[in-house]
N, C-alpha and C positions, 0 to 999 in steps of 0.2 A: 485389485488396486491399480491405478493408473497414475501417470504423472501428467499433472494439467499445468499449462502456463499460466503465469500471473500477470495481470494489468495493474497498472497504478491509477488511483484516484487522486485527485489534487485539489488543494484548496483554490477556491475560485480566484483569488488574487495572486496565486503562486506564478513566478516568472516563467515556469515551464509549462504552465497549463494549456497554451495554445499549440503545443508540439503534437505531432501525429504519432511520433514513437520516441522513446527514451532509452537511453542506456542506464543501467543501474548506477554507474559512475556518474551520470549526470546529476544524480540526486544527492550527492555530497553537499553538505550545507543546509539540506532540508531536513524536516524532523518527521521521522517514520512514526505514525501514530498507531497504537495498538487498541484493539477494542476490549481486551482484557489483560490480565496480568501476564508479563513476558515468560514466566515459567510455564504458562499454558499454551503458549504460541511459539515453540521452539523455531519454526521456519522464519518467522518475522525477527527473532532474536539473532539467529545466525545471519540472515541477510543484512541487518544493521551492522553486525561485526565485521562481516566480509568486506562491506563497502564503507566502513567507518562513518556510519549515520547516526545522528542524534535519534533519541527515542523519547516517546511520551505515551503514558498510558491513560486511557479514558477512564474516568473514576467509576462509572457503572456501566454495565452491559445492558442497555435498554433496547436492544436489536439493531438489524440492519439500517434501518432509515434514520434512526437516531445517531448512529455511528457516522454514516455518510454525511449528515449535516454538520457533526461536529468536525470532521476532516475539512469540509468545504468551507467552514467559517475560520480556518487557520490559514493565514496568508502564506506560510511557509511550510505547511503541513501535507503529508500524503500517506497513503496506505497502499496495501496490495490486496487484490481480490482475484479469485478465479477468472480467468479470461471468459469463460462461458457462462458466467453467474447470470440467471435470468432475473435480473432486477433493472430497472430503468436507471442505470448509473452511467454517466459519461466516463469512460476510462481512456487511459494511454497505454498503447502496447509498449512493453518492455522487450528489448532485444539486446544481443552482444554483451553478455550472455543473457538468455531467457530464463529467469528463475522459474523452477518447477515445484509444485506442491503435491504431495502423495494424496491424491483424492480416491474416492470410491469407485 
């Protein structure tokens, strides 16, 4: 196991979408969007709790492309993905602190 840094994906109309880097505290007032129930995604639940961020769960898990489209359509929404995800998704680097995910 290794710890992987996470990046943020943001809705196209999100006020922070043009940033090169974000601090987790910058995301207060945004909505963290979950691809599945929060009890299955403890790291997202803990991130939202730590930084007092609102949460919203996607109704069905239809895969990465559908989830990214759902996030992109939300003006105040964002989610977290592994920084080295090999998908064609524009992300914003998180720093100070960098949240880490236990990957394989």
